[in-house]
N, C-alpha and C positions, 0 to 999 in steps of 0.2 A: 783538178781541183775546182769546186764551184767558185763563182765570182765573188760571193759575200766572204767565203773563206779567205780568199787572197786579200780582199780589202781589209778584212779584220786583222790578218797577219801583218800586212803592210802598215796599218795604222800602229799596231803594237810595236813593230821594229822602229818605226819613226819616233814614237814617244820615247822609246828606250835610248835612241841615239841623242834625242834633245836632252833627256835626263843625264846622260853622261857628259854632254858638252857643257851643260849648266852647273853640274857638280864638279867639273875639273878644277876650278879655281879654290873650291872649298877644300877639296883633297890636298890641293898644294899647300893651303894655309894650314891644314892639320899636320902635314908631314913637316913643314919648315918653321912654324911658329912656336915660340917658347911661351908657355903660360905664366911664368913668374912675373914678367914685366906687367902683365894684366892685373895681377893681384896687387902689385905694388901701386899701380896707378888708382886702382879703387881705393886702397888705403889712404893715399894721398888726398884724393877727393873728399873722403869721410872726415880726415882730420881737419881740413880747411873749412873755416866756418861759412865762408862766403859760398864756395862750391856746394857744400851740404845744404845750405838753404836754398840755393838755386835748384839742386836736385829735388828737394821736397817740394818746391813749388811745381817743378815740372811734373812730378808724379801725381800731385793732386789735380792739376790741369788735366792730365791724362785720365785720371779717375772720373773727374767731371764730365770730360767728354764721353767717356764710356757710359756713364750713368744717364746721359742725355737720351739713350735709346734703350728701351727695356729689352727683355729676352726675345720677344716676338718681333723686334725691329721697328716697333712703332714709337713715335716720340710722346712722351707722357704729357697729359694736359697741364701738370704743374709747371712744367719747363715752358710751355707756351705761354701760359698766363704770367709767369715771371718776366719773360721777356717782352711782354706786350707793353706798349707806352701808355695804354690806359690802365683803368683799374680793373681790369677783367679778372673773374675769378675761375679757378680750375673747372668748375662745373658748368661755367658758361661758354667753354670753348667748344666750338661746333665739331661735328664729325668731319665735315668737309675741310676744316683747318688742319685737323689732325692728320688726315690723309694727304694734304698737300706737304705738311712738314715731313711726314714719313717719306713720301716720294722724293722730296729734295734730299732727305737724308740718304735714300738709296742712290740717287745720281752722284751725290758727293762721295759715297763710300766706293761706288765703281770707280769714280776718277781718281780717288786716292790709291785704289789698287792697281790701276793701270799706270799711274805715275810711279808707284813703288816699283812696278815691274820693269819700266823704262830705267828708273835709276838703278835698280839691281843689274840689269844688262849693261848699262854704261859702267857700272863699278867693276863688273867682271871683265869688260874690255880693258878698263884702266889698270885693273889688277894684273891681267895677263900681261900687258906692256911693261908693267913695273917688274914682274917676275922674269921677263925675258932677258933682263940684265944679268940674272944669275943663270949661266948655261947648265951647270951641274944640276942644280935643283930643278931646272925645266925638263932636263932629261929624264931625271927620276920620276917627276910627276906625270909626264907623258907616258912613261912605261906603266905607271900605276893605272892611269885612265885607260889606256889600251888593254891592259890585263883585266880591268873590270869589264870593259866592253865585250872582250873575247869571252869571258866567263858567262857573262848574261846572254850573249849570243848563243854559246853552246847549250845553256839551259833552255832557251826559247824554242831552238831547232830541235833538240832531243825530245821536248815535251810535245811539240806539235807533230813531229814525225810519229811518235809512238800513238798519238790521238788519232792521226788520220789513218794509220795502218789498223787500229782496232776498229775504226768506223768501216773501213773497206772489208774487214773480216765479218762484220756484223751486218753488212748489206744484205746477204741472202736471207738472214733471219727477218729483217725488215720488210722484205719483199713478200716472204710468206705470211707474214702478220697482215700485211695489207691485202693480199689475195683472200685470206680467210675472212677478213672483215667484209669484204664485197660479195661474198657468197651467202645463200640462205634466204629466209624470208624477209621482206621488206618491213615487216612489222617490228621485228627486232634488230633492224639494222644498226641503229644508234647503240643499242646495248652491245652488239658485237664490236662496233667501232670503239667504244669505251674500253672494252676488255683488251682489243688488240693495242690500243694507244697506250693503255697502262703498262702491259707487258714490254711494248717497244720503249717507253719511257724508262722503265726499269733497266733495260739493257743500255739505253743511251747513258743513264746515270753511272752504271758500271763502267762503261767505257771511259767516261770522264774521270771517274775515280781511279781507274788503273793508270790513265795518263797522268794523273796527278801524283800517284805513288812513284811511277817511273821518273818523273821530274824530280820528286823528292830524293830519289835514289842518286840521280845524277848531281843534284845540289850537294848532297853529303860527300861525294867523291870530290867536287871542286873545293868544298871548304877544306877537307882533309888533306888533299894532294897539293893544291896550289894556294891555300890559305885565302880563299875568296870570301867576300862578305856575305855572311849567312843570311843577314836581315835582308840585304837587298834581293837576294835570290828568293827569299821567303815571300817578300812582297809581290814578286811576279807570280809565284806558285799560287798564293791566295787569290790574286786577281784572276788568274786563270780558272781556278776552280769556281768562283763566283759567276764570271762572265760566261763560261761554258754550260754552267747549270741554268742561267737564264736563257741561253740559246737553246738548251734542250727543251725548255718549257715552250719557248717560241715554236720549235719544230713540232711539238704536240698540237699547237693551235694551227700552224701554217706549213704543213709538210709538203714541200714542193716536189720531192721526187717519189713519194709514195701516197697515192690518192686515198687509200683505204684508211691511212693513219692520220687524216686531217680532220680535226674536230670542227673547224670553222667551215661552214658549207659554202665555199667560194671556189672559182676555178683555179686551174693549175698556174695560169699566168698571174692572177692576182695574188695567190698564196706565195708565188716565188718572189714577187715584188715586195710584199708586206714582210716576208721573212728577211729579205736582204736589207731592207731599210732598218728594221728593228735590230737586226744582228749587227749592222754597222753602228747604229747609235749606241748599242750596248757595249760593244767593244771599245769604241772611242771614249765614252764616259768612263767605263769600268777600268781600263788600263790607265787612262789619264788621271783619274781621282784616286785610284787605289795603288798606283806605282809612282807616277811622276810626282804628284804633290806631296806625299808623304817624304820622299828623298829630298825634294826642295826644302821642305820645311825643316828637316833634321839637319841637313848638311849646309844649308845656306842662310835662309831666313824664312820665318813664318809669313811674313808679309809678302815675299816673292811667291811662296808656295800658295798662299790665298789668291794673289793675283793670277797666277797660272791656272789655278782652279776655276776662277772666274772666266778666264779666256777659254778654257775648255768647255765650260757650259754655255758661253756665249756662242762659240762655233756649233755647238750641238743644237742650240736653239734656232740658229739660222738655218741649219740643215733640215730640222724639223719643220719649220715654218714654210720652207721651200717646197718640201714634199706634200705638206697639208694643202697648200694653195694649189699645187699642180694636181692633186687627186680630188679637189673639192667636188667638181662637177660629175666625175666618174662615179664617186661613191653617192653622191646625191641622187643620180639617176638610177642606180641599182637599189637604193633604199625606196625610192618611188615606186619602182616596178614591183618590189616585194610588198609595199603597201597596198598596190592595186589588187594582189592575190590574197590579202588578208581581210578578215572581217572583224567587226567589234572594236574595242579599244586598242587592239594591237595595231590597227590600220592607223588610228590617229596618232599613236606613239611613234610609228615608223615615219609618217609623214612630217611630224615636227622634227624628228631627229634628221631626216634627210635635209632639211633647210637649215638646221643649226648646229650639225655635228662639228663643222669646221670651227665654228666659233668656240665651241666647247674645248675641242683639241688645241686651238691657239691659246685659250685662257689657261688650260692646264700647263702648257708648255712655258708660258710666261710666268705662272705661279712657281714653277719649279725653279726657274731661273732667279726669280726674285728672291724666294727664301733662302736659296744657296748663297746669293750674294750678301744678303742681310745677315745671315747666321751660318757661315760656312761650315763651322766645326760640327753643328748637330743637324743642320736642315736636311742635307742630302741623305743621311742615314734614315732620317724620319720619313722624308718623302718617298724614298725607296721602298721602306717598309710598308708604309701605308698604301702605296701604290700596288705592291705585291700582294697585300691582303685583299685589297679591292679586286684585282684581276682574278684571284682565286675564287672569292665570293661569287663574283659575276659569272666566271667560267663554269664553276659547279652549278649555279643557279640555271645558267643557259643550257647546260647539259641535261640537267633534270627536266627542265621545261621542254626541251626537244624530245626527250623520251616520252613525257606525258602526252605531247602533242601527236607523236606517232601512235601512241596506245589510243588517244581519243579518236583518231580517224579511222581506227580498225574495228570491226564488229567482233563482240565477244561471242564465241561459240560454246555452248554447253553440250553435255553429252545427250545422246539419243534418249537414254533412260530417264534423265531429268526433264528432257523436253516433252516426253511422253507423259509423265506424271504432272508436270506443271507447264502447260503448253505456252503460257504467256510470260513466263519468268524471263526467258532470254530477251524478249522485246523490251520488257520493263527494265532489265538490267542495262541493255544498250541504250536506254532513254535517260536513266539517272546516273549511271557510272560516268559518262562524259561530263555531266555537270559537275559531279564531285571532283573530277580530275581538274576541271577549270578552277574550282574554289582552291584546290591545292596549289595549283600553279600561281594563283594570285597570292596565296599565303607565302609561297617561296620568293616571289618578288618582293614582298613586304619584308621578309627575313633578310634578303639580299641587301635591301636599302638600309635596314637597322644595323646590320653588321659593317657595311661600308662606312656609315657615319661613325661608328665607334672606331674603325681603323684609322680615321682622320681625327680622332680624339675630339669629336663634336661633344661627346659625352663618355663616361666610363661605364660600359655596359656590365663589365665583370664586377665593378664595385656596387652598381645598382642591384645585380643579381645577388650578391652576398647579403644584401639587407633582407629583412623580413618581408617587406613590402614587394621587392623585386621577385623573390622566390615564390611568394604567394600569387602574385600576378601571372607569372609563367605557369605555375600550376593550375591556376583557374583557366587560362586559355587552353591548355592541354585538355583539361577535364571537359570543357565546353566542346571542343573539338571532337572528343570521344563520345559524348552524349548526343551530338548532332549526328555523328556517323552511326551510332546505335539506332537512334530514332529512324534515320533513313533506311537502315537495314530491316528494322521492325515493319516499316511501312511496305518496303518492297516485298518482303516475305508474306505478311498478312494479306495484302492486296493481291498478290499472285495467287495465294491459296483460296481467296474469295473467288477470283476470276475462274479458277480450276473447278470450283464446285458449282458455280453458277453458268459457266459457259455452256451453251446448248450444243448439241451434236451438229456436225455438218449438214445432216439431212433433216434438221429440225424445221418445223412449220413456222411461218412468221409470227404467229401469236407466242410461241415459247421463246423466240429470239427477242420479241418486244419485251416480254416479261423479265427475261435475263438481263436485258439492258437497264430496264427500270430498277430492278433490285440492285444491280452493280453500282449505278449512280447513287442510290440511296446508301448503300453500306460504304462506298467510297467517301461520300461527304461525311458521313458519321465517324468513320475511322480517321479521317484527316483532322476533323475537329478535335477528336479525343487525343490523337497524338501531339497535335500542335499545342493544345493546352497543358498536356503533362510535361511536354518538353520545355515549354516556357517557364512552368513552375520550377522545374529541376534547375534550369539555368539561372533563374532569379535566386534560388537558394544557393547555388554555387558561387554567385558573384557577391554573396553576403548579405543579400536583401532578405529580411524576415518576412517569410511568406504566410506566417501563422496569422496575422491580422488580414492578409489578403484572402486566405481560405475562408476566415470567419465572415469577412465581408461578403465574400462570394456566397457563402451559406445563406446569409440574412438576404442578400439580393434574390438568391434563388428562391427562398421561402416566400418573399414578396411577390416575385414573378409567378410562383406556383398558385398564390391566392388571387392574384390579379390577372392571370393569364390561363385560367383553367381550360377554356376552350382551345387555347394554343397547345397545351399539353395533350388534350384529348384528341386534337387534330393529329399530332405527331404519332401518338400511340395507336390510334385507330388507323392511320395510314400505314404503319409498319405492319399490323396484322392483316390489313387488306392485301398487302403486296405479298406477305407470306402465304397467305391462302389463295394467292393467284386469282383474285376476284375480278381484276381488270388489267388490261394492258393497252400500251399506245396503239391506236387504230381500231379498238373494240367499239361497238355500238352498245351503250349500256343505259340504264335509268338509274341515276344516283340522286336520292333526295326526291325533289320534285321535278328534276330535270332529265331530259333524255338527249343523246347526242352521240357523236363520235369522240372517243378520247383522243385528245391531242397531246396532253402532258400529264404525267403522274408525278407529282412533287412529294415532299416530305410531310406536307400538311393540307395539300388540296389537290383536286383533279380539275382539269380544264377540259369542257365539253364544247363541241360545236354541232348545234342542232340542224335540222333540215332547212331552216330558213337562214342559216349562216350566222346565227347569233352565238357569240362566245360566252359561255357561262364558266364561272370559276366556283366550284363547289367545295367548301371545307369539309373535311372528312367527319368532323364532329356532327355534322347534319346528315350524315349518311346513316339511315337505319338498315337499309338493305340495298343491295347492288344487284340489279337485273342485267346480265349479260346476254346479248342477242347474238353474240358471234363467237360462241364457244363450241367447238367440235362440229356441230352441224346445225341446221335450222329446219323448221317446218312451215310449209304454208297450209293452213287450216282454212278451207274454204266451205261456206255455208250456201247452198244454192236451192232456191224454193221454186216449185212447180205447182201449177194448177191442181185443184182437187179432182178434176175430170180427167187428169193425164195419168198415163201408166208409169209407175215408179220404176219398173224394170227397164222400160224403154229410156227413161231419163238416165238411169245408171249407164246404160250401153253408150249413150251419147257422150257422157262424162269420160268414159274409158277411151273413146275414140279420140276426144280432144286431148287426152293425155298422150295417146300414142303419136299424135302429130307434134305434141310439145317435146317428146323425147328426141324427135328428128330435127328440132329446130336449133337456133342459136344457143339455147340454154341446156342442150344435151349434157354438157359437161358439168353442169351445176345440179343436176338431179343425182341423187345417190341411191335411191331404191325405188321399186315399183309403187305406184300410187295405192294407198289404203283408202278403201270406201268404208266409212264407219256406219253408214246407213241412214235411216230416217232419224233425225234428232228432234224434230218437233213438228206437230200439226198446228201450224199458226192460224191466225185469223182468216187470211186469205191465200195461204200457200202451204205446201208440204215441203220441209226443209231437209235436204240430203247433205251430209257432211263427208268431205274427202280430205285426205292428208298426204302431202307430197314432201318427202324428205330431201332437202337441199344442203349444198356446201354453206359454211357459216357466212351470214351476211347476205346471202342471194335469194333467201325466201321471199322477200318483197318483189324483187324483179321477176322471179319465176311465178309468183301469184298473179302479178298483172298481166303477164303473157298468157296464163292459163285462163283467166278470167275472159280474155278477148276470145279465145278459142271456144269456150263454153257457150258464149252468146251466139257465135257463128253456128255451131252445131245445133243448138236448140232451135234456132230459127229455121234451119234446113229440115229438120225433122217435125216442125210444126208444133213444138212443145212450147206451152204458154209459160212465160215467166210473170207471174201475176204481179200486178201492182195492187196497192191497198183498196178494198171494197168497202162501201158504207151501206148498212141496212137501215131503213126507215121504220120506226115502230110508232104507231099512232095511238097505243093503248087499248084497253078492253074494259067492258062494264062488268057488273057483277054476275051477269049471266054468260060471260064469255063472248059477248057480240062486240065487234070493233065498231066504233062510230064511223059514220061515212066520211070519206076523204074527198074533199073538193080539189081536184086536180085540174089545172089549166094547162093545155097543150100549147106551146108557142107555135106560131105559124098556122095555127088551125084555130078558127073562132068557134070552137066548140068547148063545151064543159061537160066532163065526165063525172058523173055521180056514182060513187061506190057504195052500193048498199051493204047492209050487215049480213046479208045472206051471200055475198060475194058477187052478185050481178051488178051490172053497170048499165046506165042508160045515157044516151046522148041527147042533149038539148042545145038548141041554137041560142046564141047570145041576142 
């Protein structure tokens, strides 16, 4: 048998023996005392005026003493103000004074209870010595006490034997559940664990119920055959049912023998220690408060029962405090290690919990003890129920949170058919779904806090929800969550569809990729703005805000903006059509408006260009009448090469082709897309004959190819002696009416001679 079971059984037996020993004098008094003298004494007290008045005064004093503390155990401000030697008013009593009075009252109450316990024990001893004079009566009383002890022992042994046998029979089932939970995919490990723990818990509850039924059968036999006290036996059975169900819940959290049935992610050693500690505490408090205290209250004295209950809670408090202080550093270190592996708000929460958990645990233990001492009749059930509800809420919240955490950490895989039609949908889903799951996890945490506060009656959640405002608030919150989920789904669907339509093929050229990225950015921005505005409007309408004036105001504002920002509207509309027509993309060299340069950014209302000098131009689309794109599909180098009039055109063309052949073998061979085209003579200029050639190149490389070809043309023309003429000037001196030109007086530098040109074309030299 495990150690914690032996400990719980031993505590139960010890409490039962103490109960029988303390109840023995009461049983003796019930068996041997005559009730008639008590009635006579009471009648004599009432008939006597002095004794009656004294009894009335005593009752009033007791009532006043009882009224000095309210239902929650705090001393009212009216009493403190009345006892004050000054003229202090109730509203002037400070909170610290009330807390001090309440604490003093708590200490006095505990002192009275322990004093009553000592007096009761002393009275029992004295009563036992007085009854020892009557040997016959003592013999009968001892027989009744022994019979009661035997009956209770039989019931305890029979119930626990049946329980342990059923647990042994169910052990193979528990092992199979644990093995099943540890198999399979890690993604659904927590879901399998929850299912296995739920089934195992059902089996555990059935075992407890069968043991309870078996104990009830043994109890009925004892009552019918040996006339045992049915109430006393029923107290134990009820306590057994409550305690073992609580232990079954603890086994769900800290299963020490079956690793796959453990909801709390701790090691086997920690789980075994936690299970043993909580099981011992549950058994000690459960059997003490549900068996021992009721028997003492009924058979001996409510004061004695209250005192013993206080003693039980005090011992439980000391035990809990000792364990908390012992494990303070161990749990702190484990929480800090967990915090190091966590990011975000969870890391901060774990870090704070690691340093303050023991203070919270000690405060809770002291609070339970204090309320039990102050109001022993209702405090323990209230605290137990509130604690149970809180543990259920926190446990369910943690389980759902762990499941969501496991789902967040795993990538969602869509079918091949869906991935083929919408290639980016899976990536988008794996981007937004974890964020949504984190939001859901935060909402679950908030819900756990709200329900836990309701369990401790900080407020009445059910009563608030029953009101029109409460139901409406919950409905609005649910509607808003649904609206946000639908908006997110619409965004994911439409954005994925746009990406599917605009995403270029894997072998697409850079220009197509740039255009697709530009359009996706433009449409994503527009779609996001539209969805955000529509969602915001719907949410505002859902929470009760009249959006009619808001829409009207937005219309007026839009009209004003339309008149005052026509250029802005024109920018946006023109930009959209420029992108739809694929007029320019990032990286293109274009002429837009009066500026030329490389496109560095295409926005929703403007384009950014970088020219050859490095100047950055931002050109609004409204100023763009035409777009000239120099880097679309291919480029052409158009060269005009002039030769002298005395040169042969055919020889010049041969040299041009020879220069092109060398160009094709050079560094630019990959940039040439087609053979050179010789367009022929394009002009007979003033001093040259112009020949045009066209070289087809890759987009954006026509300038580099042209520069390289010009170099080669100059080299080849020089080798062939072909003149590349420079501008010539013809001097005209005019003519007379007969067609004769006047003589020209030409002075030759470096030669001191003057040449006279006659009208007949002859010339004569003369010395100066």
